[in-house]
C-alpha positions as a Markdown table, in Angstrom:
| # | Residue | x | y | z |
|---|---|---|---|---|
| 1 | Met | -105.4 | -3.3 | -4.4 |
| 2 | Phe | -102.1 | -1.5 | -3.9 |
| 3 | Phe | -101.9 | -2.7 | -0.3 |
| 4 | Tyr | -102.6 | -6.3 | -1.1 |
| 5 | Met | -100.1 | -6.3 | -4.0 |
| 6 | Ile | -97.4 | -4.9 | -1.7 |
| 7 | Val | -98.1 | -7.4 | 1.0 |
| 8 | Phe | -98.0 | -10.2 | -1.5 |
| 9 | Phe | -94.6 | -9.3 | -2.9 |
| 10 | Ser | -93.1 | -8.6 | 0.5 |
| 11 | Ala | -94.4 | -11.9 | 2.0 |
| 12 | Gly | -93.1 | -13.7 | -1.1 |
| 13 | Phe | -89.6 | -12.2 | -0.7 |
| 14 | Val | -89.5 | -13.1 | 3.0 |
| 15 | Ala | -90.6 | -16.7 | 2.3 |
| 16 | Leu | -87.9 | -17.1 | -0.3 |
| 17 | Asp | -85.3 | -15.6 | 2.0 |
| 18 | Met | -86.2 | -18.1 | 4.8 |
| 19 | Leu | -86.0 | -20.9 | 2.2 |
| 20 | His | -82.7 | -19.7 | 1.1 |
| 21 | Arg | -81.3 | -19.8 | 4.6 |
| 22 | Arg | -82.5 | -23.4 | 5.0 |
| 23 | Val | -80.8 | -24.7 | 1.8 |
| 24 | Arg | -77.5 | -23.0 | 2.5 |
| 25 | Thr | -75.8 | -26.3 | 3.2 |
| 26 | Arg | -77.6 | -28.2 | 0.4 |
| 27 | Ser | -76.5 | -28.6 | -3.3 |
| 28 | Ala | -75.2 | -25.7 | -5.3 |
| 29 | Ala | -78.0 | -26.3 | -7.9 |
| 30 | Leu | -80.7 | -26.0 | -5.2 |
| 31 | Arg | -79.2 | -22.8 | -3.8 |
| 32 | Ala | -78.9 | -21.3 | -7.3 |
| 33 | Ser | -82.6 | -22.2 | -8.0 |
| 34 | Val | -83.8 | -20.4 | -4.9 |
| 35 | Ser | -81.5 | -17.4 | -5.7 |
| 36 | Ala | -83.0 | -17.2 | -9.2 |
| 37 | Leu | -86.6 | -17.3 | -7.7 |
| 38 | Lys | -85.6 | -14.4 | -5.4 |
| 39 | Ile | -84.2 | -12.4 | -8.3 |
| 40 | Ala | -87.4 | -13.1 | -10.3 |
| 41 | Cys | -89.6 | -12.1 | -7.4 |
| 42 | Gly | -87.6 | -8.9 | -7.0 |
| 43 | Ile | -87.8 | -7.9 | -10.7 |
| 44 | Leu | -91.5 | -8.7 | -10.9 |
| 45 | Gly | -92.1 | -6.8 | -7.7 |
| 46 | Phe | -90.2 | -3.8 | -8.9 |
| 47 | Cys | -92.2 | -3.7 | -12.2 |
| 48 | Tyr | -95.5 | -3.9 | -10.5 |
| 49 | Leu | -94.7 | -1.7 | -7.5 |
| 50 | Arg | -92.8 | 0.9 | -9.4 |
| 51 | Pro | -95.8 | 3.1 | -10.1 |
| 52 | Val | -97.1 | 2.6 | -6.5 |
| 53 | Leu | -93.7 | 3.7 | -5.2 |
| 54 | Gln | -94.0 | 6.8 | -7.3 |
| 55 | Gly | -97.4 | 7.5 | -5.9 |
| 56 | Phe | -96.2 | 7.1 | -2.3 |
| 57 | Ala | -93.3 | 9.5 | -3.0 |
| 58 | Ser | -95.8 | 12.2 | -3.8 |
| 59 | Thr | -97.5 | 11.8 | -0.4 |
| 60 | Asn | -94.4 | 12.2 | 1.7 |
| 61 | Pro | -94.9 | 9.2 | 4.1 |
| 62 | Trp | -91.6 | 10.0 | 5.9 |
| 63 | Leu | -92.8 | 9.0 | 9.3 |
| 64 | Ala | -93.7 | 5.5 | 8.1 |
| 65 | Leu | -90.4 | 5.0 | 6.3 |
| 66 | Ala | -88.4 | 6.3 | 9.3 |
| 67 | Gly | -90.2 | 3.8 | 11.5 |
| 68 | Ala | -89.5 | 1.0 | 9.1 |
| 69 | Ala | -85.8 | 2.1 | 9.0 |
| 70 | Gly | -85.6 | 1.9 | 12.7 |
| 71 | Ile | -87.1 | -1.6 | 12.8 |
| 72 | Ser | -84.7 | -2.6 | 10.0 |
| 73 | Leu | -81.7 | -1.6 | 12.1 |
| 74 | Leu | -83.0 | -3.5 | 15.1 |
| 75 | Val | -83.5 | -6.6 | 13.0 |
| 76 | Ala | -80.0 | -6.3 | 11.6 |
| 77 | Asn | -78.4 | -5.9 | 15.1 |
| 78 | Ala | -80.4 | -8.8 | 16.4 |
| 79 | His | -79.0 | -11.1 | 13.7 |
| 80 | Gly | -75.4 | -9.9 | 14.5 |
| 81 | Tyr | -74.4 | -9.2 | 10.9 |
| 82 | Arg | -71.2 | -7.5 | 10.0 |
| 83 | Pro | -71.5 | -3.8 | 9.1 |
| 84 | Ala | -71.7 | -4.2 | 5.3 |
| 85 | Ala | -74.2 | -7.0 | 5.5 |
| 86 | Arg | -76.1 | -5.2 | 8.2 |
| 87 | Ala | -76.5 | -2.1 | 5.9 |
| 88 | Phe | -77.8 | -4.4 | 3.1 |
| 89 | Leu | -80.2 | -6.1 | 5.5 |
| 90 | Ala | -81.5 | -2.7 | 6.7 |
| 91 | Val | -82.2 | -1.5 | 3.2 |
| 92 | Arg | -84.0 | -4.8 | 2.4 |
| 93 | Trp | -86.2 | -4.7 | 5.5 |
| 94 | Leu | -86.9 | -1.1 | 4.9 |
| 95 | Phe | -88.8 | -2.1 | 1.7 |
| 96 | Ile | -90.2 | -5.3 | 3.1 |
| 97 | Ile | -91.7 | -3.6 | 6.2 |
| 98 | Gly | -91.8 | 0.0 | 5.0 |
| 99 | Leu | -93.9 | -0.5 | 1.9 |
| 100 | Pro | -96.9 | -2.2 | 3.6 |
| 101 | Val | -96.8 | 0.3 | 6.5 |
| 102 | Ser | -96.6 | 3.2 | 4.0 |
| 103 | Ser | -99.4 | 1.9 | 1.9 |
| 104 | Leu | -101.6 | 1.3 | 4.9 |
| 105 | Trp | -100.9 | 4.9 | 6.1 |
| 106 | Phe | -101.7 | 6.1 | 2.6 |
| 107 | Val | -105.1 | 4.2 | 2.4 |
| 108 | Val | -106.2 | 5.0 | 6.0 |
| 109 | Phe | -105.1 | 8.6 | 6.4 |
| 110 | Tyr | -103.7 | 10.5 | 3.4 |
| 111 | Asn | -106.3 | 9.5 | 0.8 |
| 112 | Thr | -109.3 | 10.0 | 3.1 |
| 113 | Arg | -108.7 | 13.5 | 4.3 |
| 114 | Asp | -110.5 | 16.4 | 2.6 |
| 115 | Asp | -109.1 | 19.7 | 1.5 |
| 116 | Cys | -112.0 | 22.1 | 1.8 |
| 117 | Ala | -110.0 | 25.3 | 2.1 |
| 118 | Arg | -108.2 | 24.6 | -1.2 |
| 119 | Val | -111.3 | 23.6 | -3.0 |
| 120 | Met | -113.6 | 26.4 | -1.8 |
| 121 | Ser | -111.0 | 29.1 | -2.4 |
| 122 | Asp | -111.1 | 28.5 | -6.2 |
| 123 | Ala | -113.7 | 30.7 | -7.8 |
| 124 | Arg | -114.1 | 28.3 | -10.7 |
| 125 | Ile | -115.5 | 25.6 | -8.5 |
| 126 | Arg | -119.2 | 25.5 | -7.4 |
| 127 | Pro | -120.1 | 22.9 | -4.8 |
| 128 | Leu | -123.3 | 21.0 | -5.5 |
| 129 | Leu | -123.5 | 18.7 | -2.5 |
| 130 | Ser | -120.5 | 19.0 | -0.2 |
| 131 | Thr | -119.7 | 19.0 | 3.5 |
| 132 | Cys | -117.3 | 21.8 | 2.6 |
| 133 | Ala | -120.4 | 23.9 | 2.0 |
| 134 | Pro | -122.9 | 23.1 | 4.7 |
| 135 | His | -125.8 | 24.9 | 3.0 |
| 136 | Thr | -125.7 | 22.3 | 0.2 |
| 137 | Val | -126.5 | 19.4 | 2.6 |
| 138 | Asn | -129.3 | 21.2 | 4.6 |
| 139 | Gly | -131.9 | 20.0 | 2.2 |
| 140 | Leu | -130.7 | 16.5 | 2.5 |
| 141 | Gln | -130.8 | 16.5 | 6.3 |
| 142 | Arg | -134.5 | 17.6 | 6.2 |
| 143 | Arg | -135.4 | 14.5 | 4.1 |
| 144 | Phe | -134.1 | 11.9 | 6.6 |
| 145 | Pro | -135.0 | 11.3 | 10.3 |
| 146 | Asp | -132.4 | 12.4 | 12.8 |
| 147 | Gln | -131.6 | 8.8 | 13.8 |
| 148 | Tyr | -130.5 | 8.1 | 10.1 |
| 149 | Trp | -128.5 | 11.3 | 9.6 |
| 150 | Lys | -125.1 | 9.9 | 10.8 |
| 151 | Thr | -125.7 | 7.0 | 8.4 |
| 152 | Val | -126.4 | 9.4 | 5.6 |
| 153 | Leu | -123.2 | 11.3 | 6.2 |
| 154 | Arg | -121.2 | 8.1 | 6.4 |
| 155 | Asn | -122.6 | 7.1 | 3.0 |
| 156 | Leu | -122.1 | 10.5 | 1.5 |
| 157 | Gln | -119.3 | 9.2 | -0.7 |
| 158 | Pro | -119.5 | 10.8 | -4.1 |
| 159 | Arg | -119.9 | 8.1 | -6.7 |
| 160 | Ser | -121.6 | 9.3 | -9.9 |
| 161 | Val | -123.1 | 12.3 | -11.7 |
| 162 | Phe | -125.2 | 12.6 | -14.8 |
| 163 | Leu | -127.3 | 15.3 | -16.5 |
| 164 | Ser | -131.0 | 15.7 | -16.1 |
| 165 | Thr | -133.1 | 16.6 | -19.2 |
| 166 | Lys | -134.0 | 19.8 | -17.5 |
| 167 | Pro | -131.3 | 22.4 | -18.2 |
| 168 | Gly | -129.3 | 23.4 | -15.2 |
| 169 | Phe | -130.0 | 20.3 | -13.2 |
| 170 | Ala | -128.0 | 17.1 | -12.5 |
| 171 | Tyr | -128.3 | 13.8 | -10.7 |
| 172 | Ile | -125.8 | 12.7 | -8.1 |
| 173 | Gly | -125.3 | 9.2 | -6.7 |
| 174 | Thr | -123.5 | 8.4 | -3.4 |
| 175 | Gly | -122.6 | 5.2 | -1.6 |
| 176 | Asn | -120.1 | 2.4 | -1.3 |
| 177 | Glu | -120.5 | -0.7 | -3.5 |
| 178 | Glu | -119.2 | -2.9 | -0.7 |
| 179 | Gln | -121.8 | -1.6 | 1.8 |
| 180 | His | -125.6 | -2.1 | 1.4 |
| 181 | Glu | -126.9 | 0.2 | 4.1 |
| 182 | Pro | -130.4 | 1.4 | 3.3 |
| 183 | Val | -129.6 | 5.1 | 3.3 |
| 184 | Gln | -127.6 | 5.9 | 0.2 |
| 185 | Leu | -128.6 | 8.6 | -2.2 |
| 186 | Leu | -129.8 | 9.3 | -5.7 |
| 187 | Gly | -130.5 | 13.0 | -5.7 |
| 188 | Leu | -131.4 | 15.8 | -8.1 |
| 189 | Val | -129.6 | 19.1 | -7.6 |
| 190 | Asp | -129.8 | 22.6 | -9.0 |
| 191 | Arg | -126.4 | 23.4 | -10.5 |
| 192 | Arg | -126.8 | 27.1 | -9.9 |
| 193 | Asp | -126.8 | 27.0 | -6.1 |
| 194 | Gly | -126.3 | 23.3 | -5.1 |
| 195 | Lys | -129.9 | 23.1 | -3.8 |
| 196 | Leu | -131.1 | 19.5 | -3.4 |
| 197 | Val | -134.5 | 19.3 | -5.2 |
| 198 | Arg | -135.3 | 15.7 | -4.3 |
| 199 | Ala | -133.7 | 12.5 | -3.1 |
| 200 | Gln | -134.4 | 8.8 | -3.0 |
| 201 | Ser | -132.6 | 5.9 | -1.5 |
| 202 | Ala | -130.5 | 3.9 | -4.0 |
| 203 | Pro | -127.4 | 1.8 | -3.1 |
| 204 | Ala | -124.3 | 2.8 | -5.0 |
| 205 | Val | -125.4 | 4.4 | -8.3 |
| 206 | Phe | -122.6 | 3.8 | -10.7 |
| 207 | Arg | -123.9 | 5.5 | -13.9 |
| 208 | Gly | -127.0 | 7.1 | -15.2 |
| 209 | Tyr | -128.6 | 8.5 | -18.3 |
| 210 | Cys | -131.6 | 10.7 | -19.0 |
| 211 | Asp | -133.3 | 10.4 | -22.4 |
| 212 | Pro | -134.4 | 13.8 | -23.8 |
| 213 | Ala | -137.1 | 12.2 | -26.0 |
| 214 | Thr | -139.0 | 10.3 | -23.3 |
| 215 | Lys | -137.9 | 12.4 | -20.2 |
| 216 | Lys | -137.1 | 9.1 | -18.5 |
| 217 | Cys | -133.9 | 8.3 | -16.7 |
| 218 | Ser | -132.1 | 5.1 | -16.1 |
| 219 | Ala | -129.7 | 4.5 | -13.2 |
| 220 | Ala | -127.3 | 1.6 | -12.9 |
| 221 | Ile | -127.4 | 0.3 | -9.3 |
| 222 | Ser | -124.3 | -1.6 | -8.4 |
| 223 | Gly | -125.2 | -2.5 | -4.9 |
| 224 | Ser | -128.2 | -4.6 | -6.0 |
| 225 | Ser | -127.3 | -5.4 | -9.7 |
| 226 | Glu | -130.4 | -3.5 | -10.9 |
| 227 | Leu | -131.4 | -0.8 | -13.3 |
| 228 | Tyr | -133.9 | 1.8 | -12.0 |
| 229 | Val | -136.1 | 3.5 | -14.6 |
| 230 | Phe | -137.7 | 6.7 | -13.3 |
| 231 | Asp | -139.5 | 9.8 | -14.4 |
| 232 | Asp | -137.2 | 12.8 | -14.7 |
| 233 | Ala | -140.0 | 15.3 | -13.9 |
| 234 | Thr | -141.3 | 13.6 | -10.7 |
| 235 | Gly | -138.6 | 11.2 | -9.7 |
| 236 | Lys | -141.1 | 8.4 | -9.5 |
| 237 | Arg | -139.6 | 5.0 | -10.1 |
| 238 | Glu | -141.5 | 3.2 | -12.9 |
| 239 | Lys | -139.5 | 0.0 | -13.4 |
| 240 | Thr | -136.8 | -2.1 | -11.8 |
| 241 | Ile | -134.8 | -4.5 | -14.0 |
| 242 | Lys | -132.6 | -7.2 | -12.4 |
| 243 | Phe | -129.3 | -7.8 | -14.1 |
| 244 | Pro | -127.2 | -11.0 | -14.1 |
| 245 | Val | -124.1 | -8.9 | -13.1 |
| 246 | Arg | -123.5 | -5.5 | -11.6 |
| 247 | Pro | -124.3 | -2.8 | -14.3 |
| 248 | Arg | -121.4 | -0.4 | -14.2 |
| 249 | Phe | -121.2 | 1.7 | -17.4 |
| 250 | Met | -123.6 | 3.3 | -19.8 |
| 251 | Leu | -123.1 | 4.5 | -23.3 |
| 252 | His | -125.7 | 6.1 | -25.6 |
| 253 | Pro | -124.6 | 6.4 | -29.3 |
| 254 | Pro | -125.9 | 9.6 | -30.9 |
| 255 | Asp | -128.9 | 9.2 | -33.2 |
| 256 | Ser | -129.8 | 5.9 | -31.5 |
| 257 | Arg | -132.6 | 4.6 | -29.4 |
| 258 | Ile | -130.4 | 2.1 | -27.8 |
| 259 | Leu | -128.5 | 2.4 | -24.5 |
| 260 | Tyr | -125.6 | 0.1 | -24.0 |
| 261 | Ile | -125.0 | -1.0 | -20.4 |
| 262 | Gly | -121.7 | -2.7 | -19.5 |
| 263 | Gly | -121.5 | -5.1 | -16.6 |
| 264 | Asp | -118.9 | -7.0 | -14.6 |
| 265 | Arg | -117.8 | -10.5 | -15.6 |
| 266 | Asp | -117.7 | -12.0 | -19.0 |
| 267 | Pro | -117.8 | -8.9 | -20.0 |
| 268 | Ile | -121.5 | -8.4 | -20.6 |
| 269 | Val | -122.8 | -5.7 | -22.8 |
| 270 | Ser | -126.6 | -5.4 | -22.4 |
| 271 | Val | -128.7 | -3.8 | -25.1 |
| 272 | Phe | -131.4 | -1.6 | -23.6 |
| 273 | Asp | -134.3 | -0.2 | -25.7 |
| 274 | Leu | -135.1 | 3.4 | -24.7 |
| 275 | Asp | -138.6 | 3.4 | -26.1 |
| 276 | Ser | -139.9 | 0.2 | -24.5 |
| 277 | Phe | -137.6 | 0.4 | -21.5 |
| 278 | Ser | -136.7 | -3.3 | -21.8 |
| 279 | Val | -133.5 | -5.3 | -22.3 |
| 280 | Ile | -133.2 | -6.6 | -25.8 |
| 281 | Ser | -130.2 | -8.8 | -25.0 |
| 282 | His | -127.6 | -9.3 | -22.3 |
| 283 | Gly | -124.8 | -10.2 | -24.8 |
| 284 | Arg | -123.3 | -12.8 | -22.5 |
| 285 | Gly | -120.1 | -14.3 | -23.8 |
| 286 | Leu | -119.2 | -11.3 | -25.9 |
| 287 | Ala | -115.5 | -12.0 | -25.2 |
| 288 | Val | -115.5 | -15.8 | -24.5 |
| 289 | His | -117.3 | -17.1 | -27.6 |
| 290 | Arg | -115.1 | -14.9 | -29.8 |
| 291 | Gly | -112.0 | -16.8 | -28.5 |
| 292 | Val | -110.8 | -14.0 | -26.2 |
| 293 | Ala | -109.9 | -15.4 | -22.8 |
| 294 | Leu | -110.1 | -12.8 | -20.2 |
| 295 | Lys | -109.3 | -14.9 | -17.1 |
| 296 | Cys | -107.0 | -13.3 | -14.5 |
| 297 | Leu | -104.3 | -15.1 | -12.6 |
| 298 | Gly | -105.9 | -16.9 | -9.6 |
| 299 | Asp | -109.4 | -16.1 | -10.7 |
| 300 | Asp | -111.7 | -18.7 | -12.1 |
| 301 | Gln | -114.2 | -16.3 | -13.5 |
| 302 | Asp | -114.0 | -14.0 | -16.5 |
| 303 | Gln | -113.4 | -10.4 | -15.8 |
| 304 | Gly | -115.7 | -7.4 | -16.6 |
| 305 | Met | -114.9 | -4.1 | -18.0 |
| 306 | Thr | -113.5 | -0.8 | -16.8 |
| 307 | Phe | -114.7 | 1.6 | -19.5 |
| 308 | Met | -116.7 | 1.9 | -22.7 |
| 309 | Ala | -116.3 | 4.4 | -25.6 |
| 310 | Phe | -118.1 | 4.9 | -28.9 |
| 311 | Asn | -116.6 | 5.9 | -32.3 |
| 312 | Thr | -119.2 | 8.1 | -34.0 |
| 313 | Lys | -117.5 | 7.6 | -37.4 |
| 314 | Thr | -117.0 | 3.8 | -37.5 |
| 315 | Arg | -120.0 | 3.1 | -35.2 |
| 316 | Glu | -118.0 | 0.7 | -33.0 |
| 317 | Leu | -118.0 | 0.1 | -29.3 |
| 318 | Asn | -114.6 | 0.0 | -27.6 |
| 319 | Ile | -114.2 | -1.8 | -24.2 |
| 320 | Thr | -111.2 | -1.9 | -21.8 |
| 321 | Pro | -111.3 | -5.2 | -19.9 |
| 322 | Glu | -110.8 | -5.3 | -16.1 |
| 323 | Cys | -107.9 | -7.7 | -15.8 |
| 324 | Pro | -104.6 | -6.5 | -14.4 |
| 325 | Ile | -102.7 | -9.7 | -15.3 |
| 326 | Tyr | -103.9 | -10.6 | -18.8 |
| 327 | Asn | -102.4 | -8.3 | -21.5 |
| 328 | Thr | -105.6 | -7.5 | -23.5 |
| 329 | Leu | -105.7 | -3.8 | -24.0 |
| 330 | Leu | -109.0 | -3.4 | -25.9 |
| 331 | Leu | -112.1 | -5.2 | -27.1 |
| 332 | Arg | -113.8 | -3.7 | -30.2 |
| 333 | Thr | -117.2 | -4.7 | -31.4 |
| 334 | Ser | -120.0 | -3.6 | -33.8 |
| 335 | Leu | -123.2 | -2.2 | -32.3 |
| 336 | Asp | -125.0 | -5.5 | -32.9 |
| 337 | Thr | -122.1 | -7.3 | -31.1 |
| 338 | Lys | -122.0 | -9.8 | -34.0 |
| 339 | Thr | -118.4 | -9.1 | -34.9 |
| 340 | Ser | -115.6 | -8.3 | -32.5 |
| 341 | Glu | -111.8 | -8.1 | -32.3 |
| 342 | His | -109.3 | -7.7 | -29.5 |
| 343 | Phe | -105.9 | -5.9 | -29.2 |
| 344 | Asn | -103.1 | -7.0 | -27.0 |
| 345 | Leu | -100.3 | -4.9 | -25.5 |
| 346 | Gly | -97.5 | -7.4 | -25.6 |
| 347 | Phe | -96.1 | -8.9 | -22.4 |
| 348 | Ile | -93.3 | -6.3 | -21.8 |
| 349 | Asn | -95.5 | -3.3 | -22.4 |
| 350 | His | -98.2 | -4.9 | -20.3 |
| 351 | Leu | -95.8 | -5.5 | -17.4 |
| 352 | Trp | -94.4 | -2.0 | -17.5 |
| 353 | Ser | -97.9 | -0.3 | -17.5 |
| 354 | Met | -99.4 | -2.9 | -15.2 |
| 355 | Gly | -102.0 | -3.7 | -17.8 |
| 356 | Tyr | -104.8 | -1.9 | -16.0 |
| 357 | Phe | -106.7 | 0.9 | -17.8 |
| 358 | Leu | -109.7 | 3.0 | -16.9 |
| 359 | Gly | -110.6 | 6.2 | -18.7 |
| 360 | Met | -111.0 | 6.0 | -22.5 |
| 361 | Glu | -112.0 | 8.7 | -25.1 |
| 362 | Ile | -112.1 | 8.6 | -28.9 |
| 363 | Asp | -111.6 | 11.4 | -31.4 |
| 364 | Pro | -112.8 | 10.3 | -34.9 |
| 365 | Glu | -111.5 | 13.4 | -36.5 |
| 366 | Leu | -108.0 | 12.8 | -35.4 |
| 367 | Asn | -108.5 | 9.0 | -35.7 |
| 368 | Glu | -107.1 | 8.5 | -32.2 |
| 369 | Ile | -108.1 | 6.7 | -29.0 |
| 370 | Tyr | -106.9 | 7.9 | -25.6 |
| 371 | Ile | -106.6 | 5.4 | -22.8 |
| 372 | Ala | -105.6 | 6.2 | -19.2 |
| 373 | Ser | -103.6 | 3.9 | -16.9 |
| 374 | Pro | -104.1 | 4.5 | -13.2 |
| 375 | Leu | -100.9 | 2.8 | -12.0 |
| 376 | Ser | -98.4 | 3.9 | -14.6 |
| 377 | Gly | -100.1 | 7.3 | -14.4 |
| 378 | Ser | -100.0 | 8.0 | -18.2 |
| 379 | Val | -102.5 | 8.8 | -21.0 |
| 380 | Tyr | -101.6 | 6.6 | -23.9 |
| 381 | Ile | -102.4 | 7.9 | -27.4 |
| 382 | Tyr | -103.1 | 5.2 | -30.0 |
| 383 | Asp | -103.9 | 5.2 | -33.7 |
| 384 | Tyr | -107.5 | 4.1 | -33.7 |
| 385 | Ser | -107.3 | 1.9 | -36.8 |
| 386 | Thr | -104.1 | 0.0 | -36.0 |
| 387 | Leu | -103.8 | 0.6 | -32.2 |
| 388 | Gln | -100.2 | 1.5 | -32.6 |
| 389 | Leu | -98.9 | 3.7 | -29.8 |
| 390 | Lys | -98.2 | 7.2 | -31.0 |
| 391 | His | -97.4 | 9.1 | -27.8 |
| 392 | Ser | -97.9 | 9.0 | -24.0 |
| 393 | Ile | -98.4 | 11.9 | -21.6 |
| 394 | Arg | -97.3 | 11.5 | -18.0 |
| 395 | Val | -99.8 | 12.7 | -15.4 |
| 396 | Gly | -99.0 | 10.8 | -12.2 |
| 397 | Val | -100.1 | 7.7 | -10.4 |
| 398 | Gly | -103.8 | 7.7 | -9.6 |
| 399 | Leu | -105.0 | 8.8 | -13.0 |
| 400 | Arg | -108.6 | 7.6 | -13.2 |
| 401 | Glu | -111.4 | 8.7 | -15.4 |
| 402 | Thr | -111.5 | 11.0 | -18.4 |
| 403 | Thr | -113.9 | 13.2 | -20.3 |
| 404 | Tyr | -113.4 | 15.0 | -23.6 |
| 405 | Asp | -114.1 | 18.2 | -25.3 |
| 406 | Pro | -113.9 | 17.3 | -29.1 |
| 407 | Arg | -114.3 | 20.9 | -30.2 |
| 408 | Arg | -111.2 | 22.2 | -28.4 |
| 409 | Lys | -109.4 | 18.8 | -28.4 |
| 410 | Leu | -109.1 | 18.9 | -24.6 |
| 411 | Leu | -108.9 | 15.8 | -22.5 |
| 412 | Phe | -109.9 | 16.3 | -18.8 |
| 413 | Ala | -108.3 | 13.6 | -16.6 |
| 414 | Gly | -109.2 | 13.1 | -12.9 |
| 415 | Gln | -106.5 | 12.2 | -10.4 |
| 416 | Tyr | -107.5 | 10.0 | -7.5 |
| 417 | Val | -104.3 | 10.3 | -5.5 |
| 418 | Asn | -103.3 | 14.0 | -5.6 |
| 419 | Gly | -106.7 | 15.5 | -6.2 |
| 420 | Tyr | -106.1 | 17.4 | -9.4 |
| 421 | Leu | -108.2 | 17.7 | -12.5 |
| 422 | Tyr | -105.7 | 17.9 | -15.4 |
| 423 | Val | -106.5 | 19.6 | -18.7 |
| 424 | Ile | -104.5 | 18.1 | -21.6 |
| 425 | Asp | -104.2 | 19.5 | -25.1 |
| 426 | Met | -104.3 | 16.5 | -27.3 |
| 427 | Arg | -103.1 | 18.5 | -30.4 |
| 428 | Ala | -100.1 | 19.9 | -28.5 |
| 429 | Arg | -99.6 | 16.6 | -26.6 |
| 430 | Ala | -99.1 | 18.7 | -23.4 |
| 431 | Ile | -100.8 | 19.5 | -20.1 |
| 432 | Arg | -102.4 | 22.9 | -20.4 |
| 433 | Gly | -103.3 | 23.4 | -16.8 |
| 434 | Gln | -104.8 | 21.8 | -13.6 |
| 435 | Ile | -107.5 | 22.5 | -11.0 |
| 436 | Phe | -107.5 | 21.1 | -7.5 |
| 437 | Ile | -110.8 | 19.3 | -6.9 |
| 438 | Gly | -109.9 | 17.1 | -3.9 |
| 439 | Lys | -108.6 | 13.5 | -3.5 |
| 440 | Arg | -110.5 | 10.3 | -4.4 |
| 441 | Asn | -111.9 | 11.7 | -7.6 |
| 442 | Arg | -114.2 | 9.1 | -9.3 |
| 443 | Gln | -116.2 | 10.4 | -12.1 |
| 444 | Ile | -116.0 | 13.5 | -14.4 |
| 445 | Leu | -118.4 | 14.6 | -17.0 |
| 446 | Phe | -117.9 | 17.4 | -19.5 |
| 447 | Asp | -121.1 | 19.4 | -20.3 |
| 448 | Pro | -120.6 | 21.2 | -23.7 |
| 449 | Ala | -123.7 | 23.3 | -23.2 |
| 450 | Thr | -122.2 | 25.2 | -20.3 |
| 451 | Asn | -118.4 | 24.5 | -20.8 |
| 452 | Arg | -118.2 | 23.1 | -17.3 |
| 453 | Val | -117.1 | 19.8 | -15.8 |
| 454 | Leu | -119.2 | 17.9 | -13.3 |
| 455 | Thr | -117.0 | 15.8 | -11.0 |
| 456 | Thr | -116.8 | 14.0 | -7.7 |
| 457 | Ser | -114.1 | 13.8 | -5.0 |
| 458 | Ala | -113.7 | 13.5 | -1.2 |
| 459 | Asn | -114.9 | 17.1 | -1.1 |
| 460 | Gly | -118.3 | 16.2 | -2.6 |
| 461 | Phe | -120.0 | 16.9 | -5.9 |
| 462 | Leu | -118.5 | 19.9 | -7.8 |
| 463 | Asp | -119.3 | 21.9 | -10.8 |
| 464 | Val | -116.1 | 23.3 | -12.4 |
| 465 | Asp | -115.7 | 26.1 | -14.9 |
| 466 | Val | -113.2 | 25.0 | -17.6 |
| 467 | Ser | -113.9 | 27.8 | -20.1 |
| 468 | Gly | -110.6 | 29.5 | -19.4 |
| 469 | Phe | -108.5 | 26.7 | -21.0 |
């Protein structure tokens, strides 16, 4: 998304610049109109690319920028501009050319490399399935024929992690939602040594939940828009349920026999019965028929959601919609989805934060809700009842998912860009510490029984001790 946004604004500025040259000899009003469009494009581009620029600054893409500067000077000389104008042109082309080049370098190289030495040198980190620790993938290799092994490794992209009902064990899901190759993994691992107990093919497992009462597990399969229900003891798949959209998020309210499953588009909240293993309702139109338009610019379909959170005190579901243009911050609905309300950011606040939110946690005791913005790189602290902004904590561009320890009031925030797991004290409103877990962090899960965090990154599936904070 970063790359396309940068190319879009760069191309727009170049097009307006060419138009401005063509109307130089036309009326003053026409020239002024084009100039105003260029200024507006520049301001909008700055607002939306500001956090991206900050993210690039942290990666030191000096070679890409130096190359862009050289190209800029060549372009300026070719046009024969006077020194002052030439300097301005060089700076302008530095951004027009340098930003796409830098972003492409960032996507292709920087954000795909691993950092095994840094991860494995930390005694608090235990690898569950990681190419950094070859012994953890030996069991996986034995389960697939040699001709499939390269495909398995290519799809060994850590995606999701959830707890088994058996103490000390966890499920891990790998894969790429954009690829549907047959060899993608849903595996059970022993958290003590990373040994893979069993594995089955499943394309892009986004979320999962294992029910202690029935010893059955449900896995949301994004690649095929399905829900797998399987036995936790044997791993045998017992049921496959087709969904109208990709199921992406799961939420189980305490003292409930209902599992809420959030999907793309609409947004849809499906109500799943954990006793009968059947969908009670798909909740289509939760937003639309309440009068909340969640259409994005240039998109003729309603958008889905990025995260779900549950307030144990008010018994309400909270949903952040996936729409980077529209300024809806939050949807809130009762468990039966019969009543709902939405909260907006306001245009200026939305523009500054880029209106895109991912991780979300709720503390009923403090009556606060915490929402993470990947592109502004901040955790926003809102009053739960009024949704008035109380405070924000700057973490850095790439802030992704969160998990929460309500007893110690610690928020754990994963960083997709720089590879750190941040520990934030929500009482003190300050970052207490950080642990390097590797870039491309996707999911994190706090396990209160062991005081550890299960997480994923480019370095694999990791079990992290956070008891020292």
